[in-house]
KELOBA-446523 format. One line per field, with one value per residue (C-alpha): residue number from 1; x, y, z. Coordinates in nm, 2 decimals. Layout:
n	c(NUM|...)
u	c(X|...)
v	c(Y|...)
w	c(Z|...)
% end
This chain:
n	c(1|2|3|4|5|6|7|8|9|10|11|12|13|14|15|16|17|18|19|20|21|22|23|24|25|26|27|28|29|30|31|32|33|34|35|36|37|38|39|40|41|42|43|44|45|46|47|48|49|50|51|52|53|54|55|56|57|58|59|60|61|62|63|64|65|66|67|68|69|70|71|72|73|74|75|76|77|78|79|80|81|82|83|84|85|86|87|88|89|90|91|92|93|94|95|96|97|98|99|100|101|102|103|104|105|106|107|108|109|110|111|112|113|114|115|116|117|118|119|120|121|122|123|124|125|126|127|128|129|130|131|132|133|134|135|136|137|138|139|140|141|142|143|144|145|146|147|148|149|150|151|152|153|154|155|156|157|158|159|160|161|162|163|164|165|166|167|168|169|170|171|172|173|174|175|176|177|178|179|180|181|182|183|184|185|186|187|188|189|190|191|192|193|194|195|196|197|198|199|200|201|202|203|204|205|206|207|208|209|210|211|212|213|214|215|216|217|218|219|220|221|222|223|224|225|226|227|228|229|230|231|232|233|234|235|236|237|238|239|240|241|242|243|244|245|246|247|248|249|250|251|252|253|254|255|256|257|258|259|260|261|262|263|264|265|266|267|268|269|270|271|272|273|274|275|276|277|278|279|280|281|282|283|284|285|286|287|288|289|290|291|292|293|294|295|296|297|298|299|300|301|302|303|304|305|306|307|308|309|310|311|312|313|314|315|316|317|318|319|320|321|322|323|324|325|326|327|328|329|330|331|332|333|334|335|336|337|338|339|340|341|342|343|344|345|346|347|348|349|350|351|352|353|354|355|356|357|358|359|360|361|362|363|364|365|366|367|368|369|370|371|372|373|374|375|376|377|378|379|380|381|382|383|384|385|386|387|388|389|390|391|392|393|394|395|396|397|398|399|400|401|402|403|404|405|406|407|408|409|410|411|412|413|414|415|416|417|418|419|420|421|422|423|424|425|426|427|428|429|430|431|432|433|434|435|436|437|438|439|440|441|442|443|444|445|446|447|448|449|450|451|452|453|454|455|456|457|458|459|460|461|462|463|464|465|466|467|468|469|470|471|472|473|474|475|476|477|478|479|480|481|482|483|484|485|486|487|488|489|490|491|492|493|494|495|496|497|498|499|500|501|502|503|504|505|506|507|508|509|510|511|512|513|514|515|516|517|518|519|520|521|522|523|524)
u	c(0.01|0.29|0.47|0.16|0.12|0.45|0.44|0.09|0.29|0.57|0.34|0.13|0.47|0.57|0.23|0.27|0.62|0.52|0.18|0.38|0.55|0.29|0.07|0.37|0.38|0.01|0.06|0.36|0.15|-0.14|0.08|0.23|-0.09|-0.19|-0.53|-0.56|-0.38|-0.38|-0.59|-0.55|-0.25|-0.24|-0.43|-0.46|-0.44|-0.65|-0.71|-1.08|-1.35|-1.40|-1.24|-1.28|-1.03|-0.62|-0.40|-0.16|0.07|0.02|0.04|0.10|-0.04|0.02|0.11|-0.02|-0.29|-0.45|-0.79|-0.88|-1.26|-1.51|-1.72|-1.95|-1.72|-1.41|-1.18|-0.95|-0.61|-0.26|0.00|0.34|0.41|0.07|-0.26|-0.53|-0.87|-0.87|-1.17|-1.28|-1.36|-0.97|-0.87|-0.85|-0.81|-0.43|-0.54|-0.65|-0.46|-0.20|-0.23|0.10|0.16|-0.16|-0.17|-0.51|-0.58|-0.85|-1.14|-1.24|-1.12|-1.14|-1.20|-1.21|-0.94|-1.13|-0.99|-1.22|-1.43|-1.74|-1.89|-1.94|-1.57|-1.36|-1.16|-0.78|-0.71|-0.82|-0.72|-0.74|-0.80|-0.48|-0.35|-0.19|-0.18|-0.07|-0.35|-0.30|-0.62|-0.98|-1.29|-1.63|-1.68|-1.40|-1.00|-0.71|-0.47|-0.11|-0.07|0.25|0.26|-0.10|-0.29|-0.67|-0.98|-1.14|-1.46|-1.39|-1.67|-1.44|-1.10|-0.92|-0.72|-0.43|-0.16|0.19|0.40|0.69|0.84|1.12|1.36|1.36|0.97|1.04|1.27|1.11|0.98|1.08|0.78|0.83|0.59|0.66|0.58|0.79|0.59|0.71|0.87|0.64|0.36|0.25|0.01|-0.22|-0.38|-0.75|-0.79|-0.72|-0.44|-0.25|0.01|0.39|0.54|0.85|0.74|0.40|0.23|-0.02|0.20|0.54|0.71|0.52|0.78|0.52|0.19|0.08|-0.23|-0.52|-0.39|-0.03|0.14|0.41|0.63|0.56|0.85|0.67|0.35|0.30|-0.09|-0.28|0.01|0.22|0.58|0.63|0.90|0.83|1.11|1.45|1.63|1.31|1.09|0.78|0.46|0.11|-0.21|-0.34|-0.72|-0.68|-0.55|-0.56|-0.27|-0.19|0.07|0.27|0.38|0.17|0.11|0.04|-0.29|-0.40|-0.42|-0.61|-0.66|-0.98|-1.08|-1.08|-1.29|-1.67|-1.75|-1.67|-1.88|-1.80|-1.72|-1.69|-1.95|-1.84|-1.60|-1.45|-1.48|-1.23|-1.14|-0.83|-0.61|-0.47|-0.57|-0.50|-0.75|-1.09|-1.37|-1.65|-1.90|-1.92|-2.11|-2.18|-2.10|-2.30|-2.33|-2.19|-2.03|-1.89|-1.53|-1.43|-1.03|-0.76|-0.45|-0.21|-0.38|-0.75|-1.02|-1.19|-1.56|-1.88|-2.09|-2.41|-2.29|-1.93|-1.66|-1.43|-1.19|-1.20|-0.91|-0.89|-0.81|-1.17|-1.35|-1.42|-1.41|-1.64|-1.45|-1.63|-1.55|-1.72|-1.97|-2.26|-2.07|-2.18|-1.99|-2.15|-2.23|-2.14|-2.43|-2.56|-2.48|-2.57|-2.32|-2.20|-2.35|-2.10|-1.86|-1.82|-1.73|-1.82|-1.90|-1.75|-1.70|-1.57|-1.42|-1.39|-1.15|-1.29|-1.11|-0.74|-0.47|-0.56|-0.89|-0.78|-1.14|-1.19|-0.92|-0.93|-0.86|-0.57|-0.44|-0.58|-0.63|-0.94|-0.79|-0.52|-0.74|-1.00|-0.74|-0.59|-0.96|-1.06|-0.74|-0.79|-1.18|-1.06|-0.83|-1.11|-1.36|-1.08|-0.99|-1.35|-1.39|-1.48|-1.33|-1.22|-1.18|-1.01|-1.12|-0.77|-0.48|-0.26|-0.28|-0.44|-0.72|-0.99|-1.31|-1.65|-1.80|-1.53|-1.56|-1.92|-1.80|-1.56|-1.89|-2.08|-1.77|-1.73|-2.09|-2.05|-2.24|-2.19|-2.00|-1.89|-1.75|-1.57|-1.58|-1.48|-1.74|-1.70|-1.92|-1.90|-2.04|-1.72|-1.96|-2.14|-2.04|-2.10|-2.13|-2.38|-2.47|-2.62|-2.80|-2.99|-3.15|-3.45|-3.22|-2.94|-3.12|-3.10|-2.72|-2.66|-2.90|-2.70|-2.38|-2.53|-2.62|-2.26|-2.09|-2.33|-2.21|-1.81|-1.77|-1.82|-1.96|-2.31|-2.50|-2.68|-2.88|-2.93|-3.03|-3.06|-2.79|-2.77|-2.41|-2.31|-2.17|-2.51|-2.71|-2.58|-2.48|-2.69|-2.55|-2.60|-2.43|-2.36|-2.17|-2.02|-1.93|-1.72|-1.73|-1.64|-1.27|-1.43|-1.48|-1.14|-1.19|-1.34|-1.11|-0.83|-1.03|-1.12|-0.78|-0.62|-0.53|-0.79|-1.08|-1.01|-1.00|-1.32|-1.48|-1.39|-1.48|-1.83|-1.85|-1.73|-2.01|-2.29|-2.20|-2.19|-2.53|-2.67|-2.56|-2.65|-3.01|-3.03)
v	c(0.01|0.23|0.15|0.23|0.57|0.65|0.60|0.79|1.10|1.06|1.06|1.35|1.56|1.46|1.57|1.90|1.96|1.95|2.14|2.45|2.54|2.51|2.75|2.99|2.98|3.06|3.37|3.51|3.45|3.68|3.93|3.96|4.01|4.35|4.43|4.79|5.12|5.43|5.68|5.98|6.22|6.01|5.71|5.59|5.24|5.14|4.90|4.87|4.96|5.32|5.66|5.59|5.31|5.39|5.47|5.18|5.38|5.62|5.51|5.74|5.78|5.47|5.26|4.86|4.71|4.33|4.35|4.06|4.13|4.41|4.57|4.86|5.14|4.99|4.73|4.51|4.51|4.37|4.65|4.55|4.38|4.57|4.45|4.68|4.86|5.16|5.39|5.23|5.57|5.62|5.34|5.21|4.93|4.86|4.74|5.09|5.18|5.48|5.71|5.86|5.96|6.23|6.57|6.75|7.13|7.31|7.50|7.68|7.92|7.77|7.41|7.22|6.95|6.71|6.43|6.17|6.13|6.26|6.60|6.58|6.49|6.76|7.04|7.04|7.31|7.48|7.48|7.79|7.81|7.68|7.52|7.18|6.87|6.53|6.26|5.96|5.78|5.83|5.68|5.76|6.14|6.21|6.22|6.19|6.40|6.54|6.91|7.05|6.77|6.80|6.47|6.50|6.45|6.70|6.66|6.58|6.83|7.11|6.99|6.89|6.55|6.57|6.31|6.45|6.57|6.40|6.16|6.28|6.04|6.21|6.11|5.76|5.79|5.64|5.89|5.88|5.91|6.16|6.34|6.67|6.75|6.98|7.24|7.36|7.71|7.91|7.83|8.11|8.08|8.37|8.45|8.50|8.60|8.90|8.75|8.41|8.27|8.17|7.89|7.73|7.37|7.24|7.22|7.43|7.38|7.50|7.85|8.14|8.35|8.62|8.67|8.76|8.94|8.91|8.95|8.91|8.62|8.41|8.16|7.82|7.58|7.22|7.11|6.87|6.75|7.06|7.30|7.51|7.61|7.97|8.19|8.42|8.67|8.70|8.48|8.32|8.01|7.94|7.71|7.84|7.66|7.59|7.62|7.98|8.05|7.99|7.84|8.00|7.98|8.33|8.21|8.38|8.31|8.53|8.37|8.43|8.80|9.01|9.32|9.49|9.48|9.11|9.06|9.19|9.09|8.97|8.75|8.73|8.39|8.48|8.62|8.91|9.04|9.37|9.65|9.94|10.28|10.15|9.85|9.78|9.59|9.90|10.10|10.19|9.95|10.10|9.83|9.45|9.22|8.86|8.54|8.52|8.91|9.04|9.37|9.49|9.54|9.90|9.84|9.67|9.78|9.54|9.24|9.44|9.48|9.81|9.75|9.94|9.96|10.17|10.51|10.46|10.24|10.05|9.75|9.40|9.19|8.93|8.62|8.63|8.64|8.49|8.66|8.64|8.72|8.89|8.58|8.33|8.53|8.32|8.00|7.94|7.75|7.41|7.36|7.02|6.78|6.76|6.43|6.29|6.27|5.91|5.84|5.75|6.06|6.42|6.45|6.79|6.94|7.25|7.30|7.59|7.48|7.78|7.78|8.00|8.32|8.36|8.64|8.90|8.75|8.48|8.35|8.21|8.07|7.79|7.71|7.51|7.79|7.67|7.96|7.86|7.99|7.73|7.41|7.55|7.54|7.21|7.07|7.24|7.14|6.78|6.79|6.95|6.67|6.40|6.61|6.63|6.26|6.18|6.42|6.73|7.06|7.21|7.60|7.70|8.05|8.10|7.85|7.99|8.21|8.53|8.74|8.70|8.93|8.74|8.90|8.79|8.43|8.45|8.60|8.28|8.10|8.32|8.34|7.97|7.93|7.67|7.35|7.37|7.62|7.47|7.69|7.52|7.65|7.55|7.71|7.90|8.02|8.15|7.84|7.60|7.29|7.33|7.08|6.92|7.01|7.20|7.25|7.57|7.69|8.02|8.01|7.71|7.61|7.53|7.31|7.00|7.03|7.14|6.84|6.57|6.69|6.68|6.30|6.23|6.39|6.19|5.89|5.92|6.14|6.08|6.43|6.54|6.62|6.99|6.96|7.13|7.50|7.82|8.07|8.44|8.42|8.65|8.38|8.17|8.48|8.67|8.33|8.24|7.90|7.60|7.66|7.52|7.62|7.37|7.44|7.12|7.11|7.39|7.53|7.66|7.32|7.22|6.85|6.84|7.10|6.84|6.56|6.80|6.92|6.58|6.46|6.15|6.37|6.58|6.26|6.12|6.46|6.54|6.19|6.24|6.58|6.43|6.15|6.40|6.57|6.27|6.13|6.44|6.49|6.12|6.20|6.51)
w	c(0.00|0.10|-0.24|-0.43|-0.26|-0.35|-0.69|-0.72|-0.59|-0.82|-1.12|-0.98|-0.91|-1.27|-1.42|-1.23|-1.39|-1.73|-1.66|-1.51|-1.77|-2.04|-1.78|-1.81|-2.18|-2.16|-1.98|-2.15|-2.48|-2.31|-2.17|-2.52|-2.71|-2.67|-2.84|-2.68|-2.62|-2.44|-2.64|-2.42|-2.29|-1.97|-1.82|-1.48|-1.41|-1.11|-0.83|-0.95|-1.21|-1.10|-1.02|-0.66|-0.67|-0.59|-0.88|-0.95|-1.21|-1.51|-1.86|-2.14|-2.50|-2.71|-2.45|-2.52|-2.32|-2.31|-2.21|-1.94|-1.88|-1.91|-1.61|-1.75|-1.88|-1.72|-1.88|-1.66|-1.85|-1.81|-1.88|-1.89|-1.51|-1.40|-1.39|-1.30|-1.47|-1.69|-1.84|-2.18|-2.31|-2.29|-2.51|-2.85|-3.06|-3.15|-3.46|-3.59|-3.91|-3.91|-4.23|-4.18|-4.54|-4.54|-4.41|-4.31|-4.37|-4.15|-4.37|-4.10|-3.80|-3.43|-3.52|-3.21|-3.15|-2.91|-2.69|-2.85|-3.18|-3.02|-3.01|-2.62|-2.55|-2.41|-2.63|-2.64|-2.87|-3.19|-3.56|-3.77|-4.15|-4.33|-4.04|-4.15|-3.92|-3.97|-4.01|-3.77|-3.85|-3.99|-3.80|-3.97|-3.98|-3.75|-3.80|-3.54|-3.60|-3.44|-3.47|-3.31|-3.09|-2.96|-3.08|-3.06|-3.31|-3.54|-3.76|-4.10|-4.22|-4.17|-4.32|-4.63|-4.66|-4.89|-4.96|-4.85|-5.16|-5.09|-4.76|-4.62|-4.48|-4.14|-4.09|-4.09|-3.81|-3.47|-3.23|-2.88|-2.66|-2.38|-2.16|-2.26|-2.63|-2.88|-3.06|-3.39|-3.39|-3.56|-3.27|-3.03|-2.74|-2.65|-2.32|-2.32|-1.96|-1.75|-1.55|-1.56|-1.35|-1.51|-1.31|-1.29|-1.36|-1.51|-1.18|-0.96|-0.67|-0.87|-0.78|-0.94|-1.16|-1.30|-1.43|-1.81|-1.91|-2.19|-2.52|-2.49|-2.71|-2.64|-2.86|-2.73|-2.65|-2.53|-2.41|-2.11|-2.04|-1.99|-1.96|-2.22|-2.20|-2.29|-2.38|-2.09|-2.17|-2.34|-2.07|-1.87|-2.00|-1.75|-1.79|-1.81|-1.78|-2.15|-2.10|-2.05|-2.40|-2.78|-2.98|-3.32|-3.60|-3.65|-4.00|-4.28|-4.61|-4.92|-4.93|-4.61|-4.61|-4.33|-4.50|-4.45|-4.85|-4.82|-4.50|-4.46|-4.10|-3.76|-3.56|-3.15|-3.03|-2.65|-2.40|-2.24|-2.51|-2.49|-2.78|-2.72|-2.82|-2.96|-3.09|-2.75|-2.44|-2.24|-2.43|-2.24|-2.30|-2.50|-2.45|-2.40|-2.64|-2.68|-2.86|-3.19|-3.24|-3.59|-3.71|-4.03|-4.06|-4.15|-4.11|-3.93|-3.70|-3.52|-3.42|-3.40|-3.65|-3.63|-3.66|-3.70|-3.39|-3.45|-3.56|-3.41|-3.44|-3.19|-3.21|-3.12|-3.09|-3.40|-3.12|-2.99|-3.34|-3.65|-3.99|-4.30|-4.64|-4.92|-5.15|-4.94|-4.74|-4.85|-4.74|-4.37|-4.14|-4.03|-3.66|-3.50|-3.42|-3.08|-2.96|-2.59|-2.31|-2.26|-1.95|-1.64|-1.80|-1.79|-2.13|-2.30|-1.97|-1.84|-1.47|-1.28|-0.97|-0.73|-0.44|-0.16|-0.04|-0.15|-0.12|0.12|0.21|0.41|0.50|0.85|1.07|1.25|1.64|1.53|1.31|0.97|0.69|0.51|0.18|0.17|0.26|0.02|-0.28|-0.19|-0.20|-0.54|-0.71|-0.60|-0.70|-1.03|-1.12|-1.02|-1.26|-1.53|-1.55|-1.60|-1.91|-1.78|-1.91|-1.55|-1.51|-1.19|-1.06|-0.90|-0.91|-0.63|-0.32|-0.49|-0.46|-0.70|-0.67|-0.63|-0.95|-1.12|-1.01|-1.17|-1.49|-1.53|-1.48|-1.78|-1.99|-2.00|-2.01|-1.75|-1.70|-1.33|-1.07|-0.74|-0.46|-0.21|0.17|0.52|0.78|1.13|1.40|1.74|1.89|1.88|1.95|1.61|1.34|1.03|0.64|0.45|0.06|-0.03|-0.35|-0.43|-0.74|-0.82|-1.10|-0.87|-0.62|-0.78|-0.84|-0.45|-0.34|-0.56|-0.41|-0.05|-0.10|-0.26|0.03|0.30|0.16|0.18|0.48|0.84|0.94|1.07|0.75|0.79|0.45|0.15|0.23|0.04|0.06|-0.02|-0.14|-0.42|-0.63|-0.63|-0.64|-0.95|-1.09|-1.40|-1.44|-1.20|-0.91|-0.54|-0.26|-0.02|0.32|0.45|0.81|1.09|1.14|1.48|1.62|1.74|1.70|1.35|1.23|1.30|1.10|0.82|0.77|0.69|0.31|0.38|0.45|0.12|-0.07|0.05|0.04|-0.33|-0.44|-0.27|-0.46|-0.78|-0.73|-0.66|-1.01|-1.20|-1.07|-1.12|-1.47|-1.53|-1.43|-1.63)
% end
């Protein structure tokens, strides 16, 4: 009997020795069979199927992925030595054909370059008439392009696709993938906000080295995700947030003249656009006009058009308008067709995140010395990153410790026609025993959003829920957009202050706000 058991054991060991190499070979074959690739500037590999799960590592555009399973909008994948979950809307089939022998030319000004072939996806940048880009692939009515290192999708309704005149040997050299993308020497970045911080590195926490103003244009050196490196002055380079400006090529061609004799009218493309007494951003403002209004051109000076406004003339910057030439005045630019937003994402939505207080406005100060202005910025930045990861176009009212007037915060929401305005605050009162979080709204169109956020927070943070209330705050009262103001606990309560100033609390609170926003737009 003992001999029989010994023989059975030996046979079992031999079977295992044969089977294990076969299993390893199968695993290696699976690991080397990549069927997907990263289709975004960056992609977070997470421990589970959702934005609430911790990040394992960060992947770059084009990185190969091997799919394992699918759960909703999330795909379980193997990426190198890592295994985890990625958002399906930021991946593409690795078998997509490359068409590197073609070039694409924009037929219109302000042609949106989007993160995905979808009208609801976020805008990365814009092409002007005559801009040329390399065609990477074509998918139905959309084309994926590489324009000065910016990779994204444009509608084929507004472009011409041609074969390259000739292939140069250097185009066949392999490209080295790096996080910072180089831009060609003719690209400039024009600032479209009153004041924009210039930083040493592409990070909101990097040292501020100066500010630039509306209308200033700078040579572009490189791009990294949502940041652009500019030649700040003759000796210094710096980084600015690319959402607050627009790219253009400084190189002009003879066929693209901007003389007033060839142009008929301008159409305003931004709400609240300034019309000035002279062709400079320092000139007095005559009036402010909204997007869609059209005026005849009577002249041109520097980077401004002189336009006829009733019985007077005024100047408008050429980077905030589109023009209609006399030769093609009858040709209307087609509007992109409206498509529903993909449920479970925030693609195509613009969300303004407002960090309360700042600069000489410290807000409240906690019992343990916490400055409200500092903690609101940390919380707002974290919330912004979560919303951006879900596809939203996020606009921050402030990026650093600076004072921003309340009415300016509201005007930013109006200027960007925000789908939501979220103001982050921490509370205080004379009674140190009072505690809990509160969600505020003022106008009736804001109540649903505030309630959704309050519900999201109640599921994520362990604080007393003081409910959703009307609050007569200027950023809500004067705001035409859907808006909510959140008070995330009381700094005047010593024990609560200790809890709500931790990184763990900020992570859970911003996750709750994010989930509330996502649920609100899923239901509406």
